[in-house]
Backbone atoms as SQL, in Angstrom:
CREATE TABLE atoms (id INTEGER PRIMARY KEY, chain TEXT, resi INTEGER, resn TEXT, atom TEXT, x REAL, y REAL, z REAL);
INSERT INTO atoms VALUES
  (1, 'A', 1, 'MET', 'N', -24.050, -17.476, -13.658),
  (2, 'A', 1, 'MET', 'CA', -22.752, -17.440, -13.018),
  (3, 'A', 1, 'MET', 'C', -22.816, -16.485, -11.819),
  (4, 'A', 2, 'ILE', 'N', -22.414, -16.970, -10.669),
  (5, 'A', 2, 'ILE', 'CA', -22.406, -16.170, -9.449),
  (6, 'A', 2, 'ILE', 'C', -20.986, -15.683, -9.197),
  (7, 'A', 3, 'ILE', 'N', -20.857, -14.379, -8.973),
  (8, 'A', 3, 'ILE', 'CA', -19.552, -13.786, -8.699),
  (9, 'A', 3, 'ILE', 'C', -19.481, -13.427, -7.222),
  (10, 'A', 4, 'ASN', 'N', -18.470, -13.904, -6.552),
  (11, 'A', 4, 'ASN', 'CA', -18.260, -13.569, -5.151),
  (12, 'A', 4, 'ASN', 'C', -17.518, -12.231, -5.100),
  (13, 'A', 5, 'PHE', 'N', -18.264, -11.158, -4.867),
  (14, 'A', 5, 'PHE', 'CA', -17.710, -9.813, -4.907),
  (15, 'A', 5, 'PHE', 'C', -16.606, -9.628, -3.872),
  (16, 'A', 6, 'THR', 'N', -16.781, -10.138, -2.681),
  (17, 'A', 6, 'THR', 'CA', -15.773, -9.990, -1.635),
  (18, 'A', 6, 'THR', 'C', -14.479, -10.689, -2.033),
  (19, 'A', 7, 'ALA', 'N', -14.578, -11.892, -2.537),
  (20, 'A', 7, 'ALA', 'CA', -13.380, -12.629, -2.969),
  (21, 'A', 7, 'ALA', 'C', -12.680, -11.878, -4.096),
  (22, 'A', 8, 'TYR', 'N', -13.445, -11.304, -5.006),
  (23, 'A', 8, 'TYR', 'CA', -12.861, -10.529, -6.109),
  (24, 'A', 8, 'TYR', 'C', -12.095, -9.326, -5.570),
  (25, 'A', 9, 'GLN', 'N', -12.673, -8.601, -4.614),
  (26, 'A', 9, 'GLN', 'CA', -12.023, -7.421, -4.047),
  (27, 'A', 9, 'GLN', 'C', -10.763, -7.809, -3.260),
  (28, 'A', 10, 'LEU', 'N', -10.819, -8.890, -2.513),
  (29, 'A', 10, 'LEU', 'CA', -9.639, -9.353, -1.771),
  (30, 'A', 10, 'LEU', 'C', -8.525, -9.767, -2.729),
  (31, 'A', 11, 'LYS', 'N', -8.878, -10.406, -3.833),
  (32, 'A', 11, 'LYS', 'CA', -7.890, -10.788, -4.842),
  (33, 'A', 11, 'LYS', 'C', -7.260, -9.547, -5.470),
  (34, 'A', 12, 'LYS', 'N', -8.063, -8.546, -5.728),
  (35, 'A', 12, 'LYS', 'CA', -7.574, -7.288, -6.283),
  (36, 'A', 12, 'LYS', 'C', -6.562, -6.640, -5.326),
  (37, 'A', 13, 'PHE', 'N', -6.891, -6.612, -4.046),
  (38, 'A', 13, 'PHE', 'CA', -5.988, -6.059, -3.033),
  (39, 'A', 13, 'PHE', 'C', -4.674, -6.836, -3.023),
  (40, 'A', 14, 'GLU', 'N', -4.775, -8.146, -3.006),
  (41, 'A', 14, 'GLU', 'CA', -3.575, -8.989, -2.966),
  (42, 'A', 14, 'GLU', 'C', -2.713, -8.809, -4.218),
  (43, 'A', 15, 'ASP', 'N', -3.339, -8.690, -5.366),
  (44, 'A', 15, 'ASP', 'CA', -2.586, -8.494, -6.615),
  (45, 'A', 15, 'ASP', 'C', -1.784, -7.197, -6.580),
  (46, 'A', 16, 'ILE', 'N', -2.378, -6.125, -6.086),
  (47, 'A', 16, 'ILE', 'CA', -1.667, -4.847, -5.982),
  (48, 'A', 16, 'ILE', 'C', -0.531, -4.967, -4.969),
  (49, 'A', 17, 'ALA', 'N', -0.784, -5.631, -3.860),
  (50, 'A', 17, 'ALA', 'CA', 0.253, -5.826, -2.839),
  (51, 'A', 17, 'ALA', 'C', 1.454, -6.569, -3.426),
  (52, 'A', 18, 'LYS', 'N', 1.199, -7.579, -4.226),
  (53, 'A', 18, 'LYS', 'CA', 2.283, -8.337, -4.852),
  (54, 'A', 18, 'LYS', 'C', 3.090, -7.459, -5.806),
  (55, 'A', 19, 'LYS', 'N', 2.407, -6.593, -6.556),
  (56, 'A', 19, 'LYS', 'CA', 3.113, -5.694, -7.474),
  (57, 'A', 19, 'LYS', 'C', 3.989, -4.710, -6.704),
  (58, 'A', 20, 'ILE', 'N', 3.483, -4.188, -5.605),
  (59, 'A', 20, 'ILE', 'CA', 4.266, -3.250, -4.790),
  (60, 'A', 20, 'ILE', 'C', 5.495, -3.946, -4.233),
  (61, 'A', 21, 'LYS', 'N', 5.312, -5.168, -3.762),
  (62, 'A', 21, 'LYS', 'CA', 6.432, -5.923, -3.198),
  (63, 'A', 21, 'LYS', 'C', 7.470, -6.260, -4.276),
  (64, 'A', 22, 'GLN', 'N', 7.005, -6.610, -5.452),
  (65, 'A', 22, 'GLN', 'CA', 7.907, -7.010, -6.528),
  (66, 'A', 22, 'GLN', 'C', 8.618, -5.814, -7.170),
  (67, 'A', 23, 'PHE', 'N', 7.930, -4.690, -7.290),
  (68, 'A', 23, 'PHE', 'CA', 8.481, -3.506, -7.962),
  (69, 'A', 23, 'PHE', 'C', 8.356, -2.254, -7.093),
  (70, 'A', 24, 'PRO', 'N', 8.953, -2.253, -5.903),
  (71, 'A', 24, 'PRO', 'CA', 8.770, -1.112, -4.992),
  (72, 'A', 24, 'PRO', 'C', 9.227, 0.216, -5.585),
  (73, 'A', 25, 'GLU', 'N', 10.237, 0.195, -6.438),
  (74, 'A', 25, 'GLU', 'CA', 10.748, 1.443, -7.018),
  (75, 'A', 25, 'GLU', 'C', 9.695, 2.128, -7.894),
  (76, 'A', 26, 'GLN', 'N', 8.737, 1.391, -8.421),
  (77, 'A', 26, 'GLN', 'CA', 7.680, 1.971, -9.241),
  (78, 'A', 26, 'GLN', 'C', 6.561, 2.570, -8.393),
  (79, 'A', 27, 'TYR', 'N', 6.467, 2.159, -7.148),
  (80, 'A', 27, 'TYR', 'CA', 5.350, 2.572, -6.298),
  (81, 'A', 27, 'TYR', 'C', 5.757, 3.460, -5.124),
  (82, 'A', 28, 'LEU', 'N', 6.988, 3.370, -4.682),
  (83, 'A', 28, 'LEU', 'CA', 7.368, 3.993, -3.408),
  (84, 'A', 28, 'LEU', 'C', 8.399, 5.101, -3.579),
  (85, 'A', 29, 'ASN', 'N', 8.237, 5.912, -4.566),
  (86, 'A', 29, 'ASN', 'CA', 9.160, 7.009, -4.806),
  (87, 'A', 29, 'ASN', 'C', 8.516, 8.315, -4.334),
  (88, 'A', 30, 'PHE', 'N', 8.685, 8.646, -3.050),
  (89, 'A', 30, 'PHE', 'CA', 8.038, 9.808, -2.455),
  (90, 'A', 30, 'PHE', 'C', 9.073, 10.740, -1.843),
  (91, 'A', 31, 'ASP', 'N', 8.803, 12.033, -1.944),
  (92, 'A', 31, 'ASP', 'CA', 9.622, 13.024, -1.265),
  (93, 'A', 31, 'ASP', 'C', 8.950, 13.506, 0.012),
  (94, 'A', 32, 'SER', 'N', 7.649, 13.242, 0.126),
  (95, 'A', 32, 'SER', 'CA', 6.907, 13.666, 1.315),
  (96, 'A', 32, 'SER', 'C', 5.718, 12.740, 1.516),
  (97, 'A', 33, 'VAL', 'N', 5.161, 12.782, 2.698),
  (98, 'A', 33, 'VAL', 'CA', 3.957, 11.991, 2.976),
  (99, 'A', 33, 'VAL', 'C', 2.818, 12.451, 2.066),
  (100, 'A', 34, 'SER', 'N', 2.789, 13.731, 1.788),
  (101, 'A', 34, 'SER', 'CA', 1.770, 14.276, 0.887),
  (102, 'A', 34, 'SER', 'C', 1.825, 13.593, -0.477),
  (103, 'A', 35, 'ASP', 'N', 3.033, 13.303, -0.965),
  (104, 'A', 35, 'ASP', 'CA', 3.179, 12.594, -2.248),
  (105, 'A', 35, 'ASP', 'C', 2.535, 11.217, -2.188),
  (106, 'A', 36, 'PHE', 'N', 2.669, 10.546, -1.054),
  (107, 'A', 36, 'PHE', 'CA', 2.041, 9.229, -0.895),
  (108, 'A', 36, 'PHE', 'C', 0.531, 9.344, -1.055),
  (109, 'A', 37, 'TYR', 'N', -0.074, 10.304, -0.359),
  (110, 'A', 37, 'TYR', 'CA', -1.529, 10.456, -0.413),
  (111, 'A', 37, 'TYR', 'C', -2.027, 10.869, -1.794),
  (112, 'A', 38, 'LYS', 'N', -1.161, 11.406, -2.631),
  (113, 'A', 38, 'LYS', 'CA', -1.517, 11.810, -3.994),
  (114, 'A', 38, 'LYS', 'C', -1.252, 10.705, -5.017),
  (115, 'A', 39, 'ALA', 'N', -0.652, 9.602, -4.602),
  (116, 'A', 39, 'ALA', 'CA', -0.274, 8.529, -5.535),
  (117, 'A', 39, 'ALA', 'C', -1.508, 7.957, -6.234),
  (118, 'A', 40, 'ALA', 'N', -1.472, 7.960, -7.545),
  (119, 'A', 40, 'ALA', 'CA', -2.598, 7.474, -8.349),
  (120, 'A', 40, 'ALA', 'C', -2.891, 5.994, -8.101),
  (121, 'A', 41, 'TRP', 'N', -1.857, 5.205, -7.813),
  (122, 'A', 41, 'TRP', 'CA', -2.068, 3.764, -7.629),
  (123, 'A', 41, 'TRP', 'C', -2.898, 3.439, -6.399),
  (124, 'A', 42, 'LEU', 'N', -3.031, 4.360, -5.459),
  (125, 'A', 42, 'LEU', 'CA', -3.892, 4.098, -4.296),
  (126, 'A', 42, 'LEU', 'C', -5.344, 3.899, -4.724),
  (127, 'A', 43, 'GLU', 'N', -5.720, 4.543, -5.810),
  (128, 'A', 43, 'GLU', 'CA', -7.098, 4.434, -6.301),
  (129, 'A', 43, 'GLU', 'C', -7.386, 3.078, -6.938),
  (130, 'A', 44, 'GLU', 'N', -6.345, 2.287, -7.184),
  (131, 'A', 44, 'GLU', 'CA', -6.536, 0.945, -7.745),
  (132, 'A', 44, 'GLU', 'C', -7.074, -0.038, -6.712),
  (133, 'A', 45, 'PHE', 'N', -6.897, 0.278, -5.429),
  (134, 'A', 45, 'PHE', 'CA', -7.364, -0.616, -4.375),
  (135, 'A', 45, 'PHE', 'C', -8.888, -0.645, -4.339),
  (136, 'A', 46, 'PRO', 'N', -9.458, -1.719, -3.797),
  (137, 'A', 46, 'PRO', 'CA', -10.920, -1.807, -3.693),
  (138, 'A', 46, 'PRO', 'C', -11.485, -0.673, -2.840),
  (139, 'A', 47, 'GLN', 'N', -12.703, -0.276, -3.160),
  (140, 'A', 47, 'GLN', 'CA', -13.384, 0.743, -2.367),
  (141, 'A', 47, 'GLN', 'C', -13.489, 0.243, -0.930),
  (142, 'A', 48, 'GLY', 'N', -13.202, 1.105, 0.022),
  (143, 'A', 48, 'GLY', 'CA', -13.208, 0.722, 1.430),
  (144, 'A', 48, 'GLY', 'C', -11.816, 0.494, 1.989),
  (145, 'A', 49, 'THR', 'N', -10.804, 0.538, 1.128),
  (146, 'A', 49, 'THR', 'CA', -9.419, 0.406, 1.584),
  (147, 'A', 49, 'THR', 'C', -9.026, 1.682, 2.324),
  (148, 'A', 50, 'THR', 'N', -8.316, 1.520, 3.426),
  (149, 'A', 50, 'THR', 'CA', -7.828, 2.679, 4.180),
  (150, 'A', 50, 'THR', 'C', -6.310, 2.664, 4.182),
  (151, 'A', 51, 'TRP', 'N', -5.727, 3.846, 4.352),
  (152, 'A', 51, 'TRP', 'CA', -4.270, 3.935, 4.418),
  (153, 'A', 51, 'TRP', 'C', -3.850, 5.080, 5.305),
  (154, 'A', 52, 'ILE', 'N', -2.707, 4.888, 5.939),
  (155, 'A', 52, 'ILE', 'CA', -2.076, 5.922, 6.749),
  (156, 'A', 52, 'ILE', 'C', -0.587, 5.897, 6.423),
  (157, 'A', 53, 'ALA', 'N', 0.051, 7.046, 6.569),
  (158, 'A', 53, 'ALA', 'CA', 1.482, 7.126, 6.303),
  (159, 'A', 53, 'ALA', 'C', 2.106, 8.142, 7.245),
  (160, 'A', 54, 'THR', 'N', 3.379, 7.927, 7.526),
  (161, 'A', 54, 'THR', 'CA', 4.122, 8.848, 8.377),
  (162, 'A', 54, 'THR', 'C', 5.577, 8.860, 7.933),
  (163, 'A', 55, 'GLY', 'N', 6.272, 9.908, 8.299),
  (164, 'A', 55, 'GLY', 'CA', 7.685, 10.022, 7.958),
  (165, 'A', 55, 'GLY', 'C', 7.921, 11.027, 6.854),
  (166, 'A', 56, 'LEU', 'N', 9.127, 11.099, 6.371),
  (167, 'A', 56, 'LEU', 'CA', 9.590, 11.922, 5.259),
  (168, 'A', 56, 'LEU', 'C', 9.519, 13.425, 5.518),
  (169, 'A', 57, 'ASP', 'N', 8.449, 13.932, 6.057),
  (170, 'A', 57, 'ASP', 'CA', 8.332, 15.364, 6.276),
  (171, 'A', 57, 'ASP', 'C', 9.317, 15.836, 7.334),
  (172, 'A', 58, 'ASN', 'N', 9.600, 17.103, 7.339),
  (173, 'A', 58, 'ASN', 'CA', 10.534, 17.711, 8.297),
  (174, 'A', 58, 'ASN', 'C', 11.926, 17.096, 8.227),
  (175, 'A', 59, 'GLY', 'N', 12.340, 16.713, 7.030),
  (176, 'A', 59, 'GLY', 'CA', 13.693, 16.209, 6.837),
  (177, 'A', 59, 'GLY', 'C', 13.899, 14.742, 7.154),
  (178, 'A', 60, 'ALA', 'N', 12.864, 14.040, 7.593),
  (179, 'A', 60, 'ALA', 'CA', 13.000, 12.618, 7.911),
  (180, 'A', 60, 'ALA', 'C', 13.213, 11.814, 6.631),
  (181, 'A', 61, 'GLU', 'N', 14.024, 10.793, 6.714),
  (182, 'A', 61, 'GLU', 'CA', 14.263, 9.928, 5.557),
  (183, 'A', 61, 'GLU', 'C', 13.469, 8.637, 5.634),
  (184, 'A', 62, 'ASP', 'N', 12.932, 8.323, 6.791),
  (185, 'A', 62, 'ASP', 'CA', 12.150, 7.103, 6.959),
  (186, 'A', 62, 'ASP', 'C', 10.707, 7.341, 6.525),
  (187, 'A', 63, 'PHE', 'N', 10.108, 6.293, 5.988),
  (188, 'A', 63, 'PHE', 'CA', 8.717, 6.341, 5.556),
  (189, 'A', 63, 'PHE', 'C', 8.046, 5.057, 6.019),
  (190, 'A', 64, 'TYR', 'N', 6.827, 5.190, 6.525),
  (191, 'A', 64, 'TYR', 'CA', 6.066, 4.030, 6.962),
  (192, 'A', 64, 'TYR', 'C', 4.623, 4.210, 6.513),
  (193, 'A', 65, 'ALA', 'N', 4.026, 3.162, 5.954),
  (194, 'A', 65, 'ALA', 'CA', 2.624, 3.213, 5.552),
  (195, 'A', 65, 'ALA', 'C', 1.949, 1.896, 5.902),
  (196, 'A', 66, 'LEU', 'N', 0.682, 1.999, 6.198),
  (197, 'A', 66, 'LEU', 'CA', -0.157, 0.833, 6.460),
  (198, 'A', 66, 'LEU', 'C', -1.398, 0.982, 5.597),
  (199, 'A', 67, 'ILE', 'N', -1.648, -0.015, 4.756),
  (200, 'A', 67, 'ILE', 'CA', -2.810, -0.030, 3.872),
  (201, 'A', 67, 'ILE', 'C', -3.635, -1.250, 4.264),
  (202, 'A', 68, 'GLU', 'N', -4.942, -1.045, 4.487),
  (203, 'A', 68, 'GLU', 'CA', -5.783, -2.145, 4.962),
  (204, 'A', 68, 'GLU', 'C', -7.094, -2.222, 4.175),
  (205, 'A', 69, 'TYR', 'N', -7.513, -3.454, 3.944),
  (206, 'A', 69, 'TYR', 'CA', -8.827, -3.725, 3.378),
  (207, 'A', 69, 'TYR', 'C', -9.367, -4.980, 4.052),
  (208, 'A', 70, 'LYS', 'N', -10.482, -4.819, 4.730),
  (209, 'A', 70, 'LYS', 'CA', -11.066, -5.901, 5.529),
  (210, 'A', 70, 'LYS', 'C', -9.985, -6.482, 6.449),
  (211, 'A', 71, 'TYR', 'N', -9.622, -7.732, 6.296),
  (212, 'A', 71, 'TYR', 'CA', -8.613, -8.340, 7.163),
  (213, 'A', 71, 'TYR', 'C', -7.256, -8.484, 6.469),
  (214, 'A', 72, 'TYR', 'N', -7.091, -7.883, 5.304),
  (215, 'A', 72, 'TYR', 'CA', -5.802, -7.863, 4.602),
  (216, 'A', 72, 'TYR', 'C', -5.056, -6.580, 4.944),
  (217, 'A', 73, 'PHE', 'N', -3.727, -6.650, 4.903),
  (218, 'A', 73, 'PHE', 'CA', -2.927, -5.457, 5.163),
  (219, 'A', 73, 'PHE', 'C', -1.656, -5.473, 4.323),
  (220, 'A', 74, 'ILE', 'N', -1.125, -4.287, 4.112),
  (221, 'A', 74, 'ILE', 'CA', 0.196, -4.104, 3.516),
  (222, 'A', 74, 'ILE', 'C', 0.930, -3.140, 4.443),
  (223, 'A', 75, 'LYS', 'N', 2.100, -3.545, 4.910),
  (224, 'A', 75, 'LYS', 'CA', 2.958, -2.674, 5.707),
  (225, 'A', 75, 'LYS', 'C', 4.164, -2.320, 4.846),
  (226, 'A', 76, 'ILE', 'N', 4.435, -1.028, 4.766),
  (227, 'A', 76, 'ILE', 'CA', 5.567, -0.552, 3.964),
  (228, 'A', 76, 'ILE', 'C', 6.496, 0.236, 4.876),
  (229, 'A', 77, 'GLN', 'N', 7.740, -0.125, 4.861),
  (230, 'A', 77, 'GLN', 'CA', 8.753, 0.610, 5.613),
  (231, 'A', 77, 'GLN', 'C', 9.899, 0.904, 4.657),
  (232, 'A', 78, 'LYS', 'N', 10.256, 2.176, 4.566),
  (233, 'A', 78, 'LYS', 'CA', 11.318, 2.572, 3.651),
  (234, 'A', 78, 'LYS', 'C', 12.273, 3.494, 4.395),
  (235, 'A', 79, 'ASN', 'N', 13.500, 3.063, 4.514),
  (236, 'A', 79, 'ASN', 'CA', 14.586, 3.900, 5.030),
  (237, 'A', 79, 'ASN', 'C', 15.777, 3.576, 4.144),
  (238, 'A', 80, 'HIS', 'N', 16.857, 3.099, 4.665),
  (239, 'A', 80, 'HIS', 'CA', 17.957, 2.692, 3.786),
  (240, 'A', 80, 'HIS', 'C', 17.615, 1.413, 3.022),
  (241, 'A', 81, 'LEU', 'N', 16.667, 0.655, 3.501),
  (242, 'A', 81, 'LEU', 'CA', 16.126, -0.519, 2.816),
  (243, 'A', 81, 'LEU', 'C', 14.628, -0.352, 2.648),
  (244, 'A', 82, 'VAL', 'N', 14.054, -1.072, 1.705),
  (245, 'A', 82, 'VAL', 'CA', 12.607, -1.065, 1.524),
  (246, 'A', 82, 'VAL', 'C', 12.070, -2.422, 1.972),
  (247, 'A', 83, 'ARG', 'N', 11.079, -2.378, 2.828),
  (248, 'A', 83, 'ARG', 'CA', 10.456, -3.618, 3.300),
  (249, 'A', 83, 'ARG', 'C', 8.956, -3.519, 3.059),
  (250, 'A', 84, 'VAL', 'N', 8.416, -4.470, 2.325),
  (251, 'A', 84, 'VAL', 'CA', 6.985, -4.530, 2.051),
  (252, 'A', 84, 'VAL', 'C', 6.493, -5.885, 2.541),
  (253, 'A', 85, 'GLU', 'N', 5.521, -5.838, 3.396),
  (254, 'A', 85, 'GLU', 'CA', 4.946, -7.062, 3.967),
  (255, 'A', 85, 'GLU', 'C', 3.445, -6.997, 3.757),
  (256, 'A', 86, 'TYR', 'N', 2.855, -8.100, 3.331),
  (257, 'A', 86, 'TYR', 'CA', 1.397, -8.132, 3.246),
  (258, 'A', 86, 'TYR', 'C', 0.910, -9.479, 3.759),
  (259, 'A', 87, 'GLY', 'N', -0.316, -9.460, 4.212),
  (260, 'A', 87, 'GLY', 'CA', -0.895, -10.680, 4.750),
  (261, 'A', 87, 'GLY', 'C', -2.297, -10.456, 5.265),
  (262, 'A', 88, 'MET', 'N', -2.727, -11.356, 6.117),
  (263, 'A', 88, 'MET', 'CA', -4.059, -11.298, 6.716),
  (264, 'A', 88, 'MET', 'C', -3.914, -11.254, 8.232),
  (265, 'A', 89, 'ARG', 'N', -4.851, -10.626, 8.862),
  (266, 'A', 89, 'ARG', 'CA', -4.881, -10.594, 10.333),
  (267, 'A', 89, 'ARG', 'C', -5.492, -11.856, 10.860);
């Protein structure tokens, strides 16, 4: 049996993205950008995933994050509404 490692990792990324989109309250509860970088669920992503975040610090209420793996991405925007978008470039 041959396992396509890349396809497996992309599926893993997509599965996590779907969970974040479906249950944002379980994943996006941060008081600071530092809290985002400490989130245990970030370690669930495939090795090689990168992420950046901005907002929340210095009294800001808006939060923005971009998580990328190969050509997949998750964009998270949280202010008075939560918006989670994922897809491929």
